[in-house]
ZAMARGU-4260 file (C-alpha; in steps of 0.2 Angstrom, whole numbers, plus 5000, padded with zeros to 4 digits):
<rodrens>
0) 4987/5156/4800 | 5003/5158/4789 | 5006/5145/4776 | 5022/5136/4779 | 5037/5139/4768
5) 5038/5121/4763 | 5026/5107/4763 | 5025/5090/4755 | 5012/5085/4743 | 5007/5068/4749
10) 4999/5063/4733 | 5015/5066/4723 | 5027/5060/4737 | 5033/5042/4734 | 5040/5040/4752
15) 5058/5037/4746 | 5064/5048/4761 | 5077/5057/4751 | 5071/5073/4759 | 5074/5065/4777
20) 5092/5061/4772 | 5095/5078/4765 | 5088/5089/4779 | 5103/5095/4789 | 5092/5098/4805
25) 5080/5083/4804 | 5065/5094/4802 | 5056/5081/4792 | 5048/5067/4802 | 5040/5050/4798
30) 5027/5044/4809 | 5020/5026/4810 | 5002/5032/4806 | 5008/5042/4791 | 5021/5032/4780
35) 5024/5048/4770 | 5035/5061/4778 | 5030/5078/4784 | 5039/5094/4787 | 5039/5102/4805
40) 5039/5121/4801 | 5046/5125/4818 | 5062/5115/4815 | 5064/5120/4797 | 5078/5133/4793
45) 5073/5136/4775 | 5089/5129/4767 | 5079/5120/4753 | 5090/5105/4753 | 5074/5094/4753
50) 5068/5103/4738 | 5084/5099/4728 | 5084/5080/4731 | 5065/5077/4729 | 5064/5068/4712
55) 5045/5068/4710 | 5045/5086/4715 | 5033/5083/4729 | 5040/5097/4740 | 5031/5113/4737
60) 5037/5131/4740 | 5025/5144/4746 | 5020/5153/4731 | 5021/5172/4731 | 5016/5177/4713
65) 4998/5179/4717 | 5002/5191/4731 | 5014/5201/4720 | 5001/5204/4707 | 4989/5210/4721
70) 5003/5222/4727 | 5007/5228/4709 | 4988/5231/4706 | 4986/5240/4723 | 4988/5257/4716
75) 5003/5261/4727 | 5021/5264/4722 | 5031/5248/4722 | 5049/5246/4722 | 5059/5230/4717
80) 5075/5226/4727 | 5085/5216/4715 | 5099/5204/4722 | 5115/5206/4712 | 5115/5187/4709
85) 5102/5190/4696 | 5117/5192/4684 | 5120/5173/4686 | 5102/5168/4685 | 5098/5178/4668
90) 5112/5175/4656 | 5099/5173/4643 | 5095/5192/4644 | 5109/5200/4635 | 5110/5217/4644
95) 5105/5219/4663 | 5097/5236/4657 | 5085/5226/4647 | 5081/5216/4663 | 5078/5232/4672
100) 5065/5238/4659 | 5057/5221/4660 | 5054/5224/4678 | 5047/5241/4675 | 5035/5233/4662
105) 5029/5221/4675 | 5023/5236/4686 | 5037/5242/4697 | 5040/5261/4699 | 5058/5259/4707
110) 5071/5246/4703 | 5084/5246/4716 | 5100/5235/4716 | 5103/5228/4733 | 5122/5230/4730
115) 5121/5248/4737 | 5114/5241/4753 | 5128/5228/4753 | 5140/5242/4752 | 5132/5250/4768
120) 5132/5233/4777 | 5150/5230/4772 | 5156/5246/4780 | 5146/5242/4796 | 5154/5225/4797
125) 5171/5233/4795 | 5168/5246/4809 | 5161/5232/4820 | 5176/5221/4818 | 5188/5235/4820
130) 5180/5240/4837 | 5178/5222/4843 | 5188/5219/4858 | 5189/5200/4862 | 5171/5196/4856
135) 5169/5187/4840 | 5154/5187/4828 | 5145/5176/4816 | 5140/5187/4801 | 5121/5187/4799
140) 5119/5190/4780 | 5113/5172/4777 | 5095/5169/4784 | 5098/5150/4784 | 5113/5153/4795
145) 5104/5165/4807 | 5089/5153/4808 | 5101/5138/4812 | 5109/5148/4826 | 5093/5153/4834
150) 5085/5136/4833 | 5100/5124/4836 | 5114/5134/4844 | 5104/5147/4854 | 5118/5150/4865
155) 5127/5159/4851 | 5113/5171/4848 | 5123/5185/4857 | 5137/5182/4844 | 5126/5185/4829
160) 5132/5202/4821 | 5118/5214/4825 | 5118/5222/4808 | 5104/5222/4794 | 5107/5211/4779
165) 5109/5220/4763 | 5091/5218/4758 | 5084/5227/4774 | 5098/5240/4772 | 5092/5244/4755
170) 5074/5245/4761 | 5079/5259/4772 | 5088/5268/4758 | 5072/5266/4747 | 5060/5272/4760
175) 5071/5287/4764 | 5071/5292/4745 | 5053/5287/4740 | 5044/5289/4757 | 5038/5277/4770
180) 5022/5272/4760 | 5031/5264/4746 | 5029/5245/4745 | 5045/5234/4743 | 5047/5218/4735
185) 5064/5208/4737 | 5068/5198/4722 | 5079/5184/4730 | 5089/5169/4725 | 5084/5161/4742
190) 5068/5153/4747 | 5072/5157/4765 | 5070/5176/4761 | 5051/5173/4761 | 5052/5171/4780
195) 5067/5182/4783 | 5058/5198/4778 | 5045/5195/4791 | 5058/5199/4804 | 5061/5217/4798
200) 5050/5232/4803 | 5050/5250/4802 | 5059/5257/4787 | 5068/5241/4785 | 5051/5232/4782
205) 5050/5222/4766 | 5032/5218/4760 | 5036/5202/4750 | 5050/5191/4744 | 5049/5182/4727
210) 5062/5170/4720 | 5070/5171/4703 | 5061/5156/4697 | 5044/5165/4701 | 5050/5181/4692
215) 5054/5171/4677 | 5036/5163/4677 | 5029/5181/4679 | 5038/5187/4664 | 5032/5173/4654
220) 5014/5175/4660 | 5014/5194/4656 | 5022/5190/4639 | 5037/5202/4643 | 5052/5199/4632
225) 5068/5209/4631 | 5068/5210/4612 | 5052/5222/4614 | 5060/5234/4626 | 5073/5248/4627
230) 5087/5250/4640 | 5084/5256/4657 | 5096/5257/4672 | 5094/5254/4691 | 5088/5269/4701
235) 5101/5277/4711 | 5111/5275/4722 | 5120/5262/4713 | 5131/5249/4721 | 5150/5247/4720
240) 5159/5231/4726 | 5143/5226/4736 | 5139/5218/4719 | 5150/5204/4724 | 5139/5200/4738
245) 5132/5184/4730 | 5149/5176/4732 | 5153/5170/4749 | 5168/5181/4752 | 5161/5196/4742
250) 5155/5205/4757 | 5173/5204/4764 | 5180/5212/4748 | 5166/5225/4748 | 5171/5230/4766
255) 5189/5231/4762 | 5193/5218/4776 | 5210/5210/4775 | 5210/5193/4767 | 5228/5187/4768
260) 5226/5171/4777 | 5238/5175/4792 | 5231/5192/4794 | 5212/5191/4790 | 5201/5192/4806
265) 5187/5183/4796 | 5185/5164/4792 | 5173/5162/4777 | 5164/5145/4776 | 5151/5141/4762
270) 5141/5125/4760 | 5136/5110/4772 | 5152/5115/4782 | 5142/5129/4789 | 5134/5118/4803
275) 5151/5111/4808 | 5158/5128/4808 | 5145/5134/4820 | 5149/5119/4832 | 5168/5124/4831
280) 5164/5142/4834 | 5154/5137/4850 | 5167/5125/4856 | 5183/5133/4852 | 5181/5152/4848
285) 5192/5156/4863 | 5206/5148/4853 | 5200/5152/4835 | 5198/5170/4838 | 5191/5174/4821
290) 5174/5181/4816 | 5164/5169/4805 | 5157/5173/4788 | 5145/5159/4785 | 5133/5154/4770
295) 5124/5138/4769 | 5123/5140/4751 | 5131/5154/4740 | 5117/5166/4735 | 5122/5163/4717
300) 5116/5144/4719 | 5102/5148/4731 | 5086/5137/4731 | 5076/5151/4723 | 5087/5150/4707
305) 5083/5139/4692 | 5087/5121/4695 | 5103/5114/4686 | 5113/5130/4687 | 5132/5129/4685
310) 5141/5138/4699 | 5156/5144/4690 | 5147/5149/4675 | 5136/5160/4686 | 5151/5167/4695
315) 5158/5172/4678 | 5142/5180/4673 | 5142/5190/4689 | 5160/5195/4687 | 5156/5201/4669
320) 5141/5211/4675 | 5150/5219/4690 | 5165/5224/4678 | 5153/5232/4666 | 5144/5241/4680
325) 5160/5247/4688 | 5167/5255/4672 | 5153/5267/4671 | 5151/5270/4690 | 5154/5288/4696
330) 5165/5285/4712 | 5162/5302/4718 | 5143/5301/4717 | 5144/5284/4725 | 5155/5290/4740
335) 5142/5305/4742 | 5128/5292/4743 | 5137/5282/4756 | 5140/5297/4766 | 5122/5302/4764
340) 5115/5285/4770 | 5128/5281/4783 | 5118/5288/4797 | 5104/5275/4794 | 5101/5264/4809
345) 5105/5246/4802 | 5105/5237/4819 | 5094/5221/4821 | 5091/5209/4835 | 5089/5190/4836
350) 5079/5179/4847 | 5083/5161/4853 | 5071/5148/4847 | 5078/5132/4854 | 5071/5117/4845
355) 5082/5104/4853 | 5073/5089/4859 | 5075/5079/4875 | 5086/5064/4874 | 5080/5047/4878
360) 5086/5037/4893 | 5099/5024/4890 | 5087/5010/4893 | 5075/5016/4880 | 5089/5019/4868
365) 5096/5002/4870 | 5078/4995/4868 | 5076/5003/4851 | 5094/4998/4845 | 5090/4980/4850
370) 5073/4981/4840 | 5081/4987/4825 | 5095/4974/4826 | 5109/4986/4831 | 5112/4981/4849
375) 5130/4985/4846 | 5130/4999/4834 | 5146/5006/4826 | 5151/5024/4827 | 5146/5027/4808
380) 5130/5020/4801 | 5126/5016/4783 | 5117/5033/4781 | 5102/5025/4773 | 5090/5032/4786
385) 5097/5049/4784 | 5106/5049/4801 | 5125/5049/4804 | 5124/5033/4815 | 5112/5020/4821
390) 5113/5028/4838 | 5107/5045/4831 | 5093/5036/4821 | 5088/5027/4837 | 5087/5044/4846
395) 5077/5051/4832 | 5064/5036/4834 | 5063/5040/4852 | 5060/5059/4848 | 5046/5054/4836
400) 5055/5060/4821 | 5058/5043/4813 | 5051/5026/4812 | 5060/5009/4812 | 5055/5005/4795
405) 5067/5018/4788 | 5082/5007/4793 | 5087/4996/4778 | 5093/4982/4789 | 5077/4982/4799
410) 5067/4983/4784 | 5077/4969/4775 | 5075/4958/4791 | 5057/4962/4792 | 5055/4958/4773
415) 5063/4941/4775 | 5052/4937/4790 | 5037/4943/4780 | 5042/4932/4765 | 5045/4917/4777
420) 5028/4921/4785 | 5020/4922/4768 | 5028/4906/4763 | 5021/4897/4778 | 5004/4905/4776
425) 5004/4900/4758 | 5008/4882/4763 | 4994/4882/4776 | 4982/4890/4764 | 4986/4876/4751
430) 4983/4863/4764 | 4967/4871/4769 | 4962/4872/4751 | 4965/4854/4749 | 4956/4850/4765
435) 4942/4861/4759 | 4941/4852/4742 | 4940/4835/4751 | 4927/4842/4762 | 4917/4848/4747
440) 4918/4832/4739 | 4912/4823/4755 | 4899/4836/4757 | 4893/4833/4739 | 4893/4815/4741
445) 4883/4816/4757 | 4872/4829/4749 | 4869/4817/4735 | 4865/4803/4747 | 4854/4814/4757
450) 4845/4819/4741 | 4843/4801/4736 | 4837/4796/4753 | 4825/4811/4753 | 4818/4806/4736
455) 4816/4788/4742 | 4806/4794/4757 | 4796/4806/4746 | 4791/4791/4735 | 4788/4780/4750
460) 4776/4793/4757 | 4767/4795/4741 | 4765/4776/4740 | 4757/4775/4757 | 4739/4772/4757
465) 4738/4782/4773 | 4738/4801/4772 | 4754/4809/4779 | 4757/4827/4782 | 4773/4836/4790
470) 4772/4854/4795 | 4782/4867/4805 | 4779/4877/4821 | 4768/4889/4810 | 4758/4875/4803
475) 4765/4877/4786 | 4766/4861/4776 | 4784/4855/4774 | 4779/4839/4765 | 4764/4828/4762
480) 4758/4814/4750 | 4745/4811/4737 | 4733/4803/4749 | 4732/4818/4760 | 4730/4830/4745
485) 4716/4818/4738 | 4708/4819/4755 | 4708/4838/4755 | 4699/4839/4738 | 4699/4846/4721
490) 4705/4863/4726 | 4720/4856/4735 | 4725/4845/4719 | 4725/4861/4708 | 4736/4870/4721
495) 4747/4854/4721 | 4750/4856/4702 | 4757/4874/4705 | 4766/4870/4721 | 4771/4852/4722
500) 4767/4844/4739 | 4758/4860/4745 | 4775/4866/4752 | 4772/4881/4762 | 4753/4880/4762
505) 4744/4885/4778 | 4737/4869/4786 | 4724/4881/4795 | 4716/4885/4778 | 4715/4867/4773
510) 4708/4859/4789 | 4695/4863/4801 | 4699/4869/4818 | 4696/4853/4828 | 4708/4844/4815
515) 4723/4856/4815 | 4721/4860/4833 | 4728/4842/4836 | 4744/4848/4828 | 4744/4864/4838
520) 4743/4854/4854 | 4757/4842/4850 | 4768/4857/4845 | 4764/4866/4861 | 4766/4851/4873
525) 4778/4840/4864 | 4766/4826/4867 | 4761/4814/4853 | 4742/4810/4850 | 4738/4792/4844
530) 4723/4785/4836 | 4711/4799/4838 | 4695/4797/4828 | 4689/4813/4819 | 4674/4815/4808
535) 4678/4825/4792 | 4668/4826/4776 | 4657/4812/4782 | 4671/4800/4785 | 4679/4794/4801
540) 4698/4798/4801 | 4710/4790/4813 | 4723/4802/4816 | 4740/4800/4825 | 4750/4816/4827
545) 4768/4814/4833 | 4783/4825/4837 | 4798/4825/4825 | 4807/4840/4832 | 4802/4847/4848
550) 4791/4863/4846 | 4797/4865/4828 | 4791/4850/4817 | 4777/4838/4819 | 4770/4825/4807
555) 4753/4815/4806 | 4747/4799/4799 | 4729/4799/4795 | 4719/4784/4790 | 4701/4783/4782
560) 4692/4771/4793 | 4679/4769/4779 | 4692/4761/4767 | 4690/4742/4765 | 4708/4738/4769
565) 4708/4749/4784 | 4692/4742/4790 | 4698/4725/4788 | 4714/4729/4796 | 4706/4738/4810
570) 4693/4724/4813 | 4708/4712/4815 | 4717/4724/4825 | 4703/4727/4837 | 4698/4708/4838
575) 4716/4705/4842 | 4714/4718/4856 | 4698/4710/4862 | 4706/4693/4862 | 4721/4699/4871
580) 4710/4708/4884 | 4700/4692/4887 | 4715/4681/4888 | 4722/4693/4900 | 4706/4692/4910
585) 4705/4673/4910 | 4723/4673/4915 | 4719/4684/4930 | 4704/4673/4935 | 4714/4657/4933
590) 4727/4665/4944 | 4715/4670/4957 | 4707/4653/4957 | 4723/4644/4957 | 4728/4655/4972
595) 4712/4650/4981 | 4714/4631/4978 | 4731/4632/4984 | 4726/4641/5000 | 4712/4628/5004
600) 4725/4614/5001 | 4737/4622/5014 | 4723/4624/5026 | 4717/4606/5024 | 4734/4599/5026
605) 4736/4609/5042 | 4720/4602/5050 | 4725/4584/5045 | 4743/4587/5053 | 4735/4594/5069
610) 4722/4579/5070 | 4736/4566/5068 | 4746/4575/5082 | 4732/4573/5094 | 4729/4555/5091
615) 4748/4551/5094 | 4747/4560/5111 | 4731/4549/5116 | 4739/4533/5111 | 4754/4536/5122
</rodrens>
């Protein structure tokens, strides 16, 4: 897979979106899941505007130096095709002939100036325009312009002039001289040339394109300086006015095309106006009736040149260079060369690569505009998002090229909402913190009270003469008292010194089965056992096991029936029980006797009443 011409280093990128604003074809998108922008290679036209505005230098250009070194070390003959704009890039090299020697020192066998190819191309344009009958062309020397037409005005592809650019024409010349096997490297002021050369095949094939910036770096890495070298000139054939090609109208002068405003058949446009010019060509060419010579950027100021270059200083350097070259040019020899190579086939073709995206529905567009707070957008936007209007921005959102956060108004509104939300959240947080502090204070207070209550209970337990033990579902001791520990014996007292209260000790290891089984029964059935007498170590223990928490915690109170106070208490208790039972029995007997006496009285009274009734009847 071919590495893209441009890519954004996400680690260096600060997401300022300057590149989004600078891209003339919106080939840089920002997606919600990736805050940082990314370049869409299919939509990119290689103009390099994003590179120029990226302050952090996060946009990287595909590097060709390593590939060039491999070509130079391949053992094959390699020719350098040098763009004439080199004169404006290297004013620090006092004589262009020293520059040529530096290239030879780098490893090139042939050093060919592209100016001669520009001369050939210029003649081809002159011939095309002279023969044109009602059809108008867009000159195809600028790879950025060609790419724009193919991707964004594909309907104009038939109007692109079918003529090789000067670099491809020069390649055909060199291969005719040096053979088809020679490798060709184009030294270009444009980063777009790196992709442009892939379009050429046959004798017009160029194997690699490097920028002027990369060439400077290679000179430095190879420690090549003009002061160490002698003069050397370009290999023939040499160029003539084709050397003016780096200036926008240079190809027009080289072709000898009329430039008087009312007579010229060609309109030249350079800079950002290139895109508007193409739109006008598409809409009004029937009225304009001119060929268009378009450059997105004059080659002298291409993105492959050193940053910070001054346009008119570079132009002056170019003009001085051309003037010097023309003084020594043998015009007869140049004409002979033009004649010799005039028969070269320099035709080329183009292919539409429509990158237009579907437009959203009106309802979808209105929805997005409302979401970004621009329900009634003006025709002209603030431009902060990189789009000409809010409507264009909303369309880009719908097409997946932009996100709402890129809108300053939307972001500001969201920021205010966020600040207000934070303020409310902070207030709620403060209230929650205060409530938490109060809760903590209350909890501390309750904890202290619980600790105090627990301590009181613990002390009470230890003061009780009866033995007390509390254990969990696994019969692990939770709490006990001194009486219980004393009952268990010396070993338990020693353990108690290490583990106070025998906390965690297994009751099954401390008591016999018949004893601890009472605890197991109560835990299983949740049914308390009271006053169960058990013999243990020669004593009779009265055991009561009760449920504290169902199936989880049980407790037991154990009394030593041999203890005097317990015996006395138990005797009294049991005497009371006997007395209570006797009293209850006497009450029952009395009740029965009382009931019998009452029944007998009722019967006697009935007999007497019956007898008295009979006597009364006799007396009558």
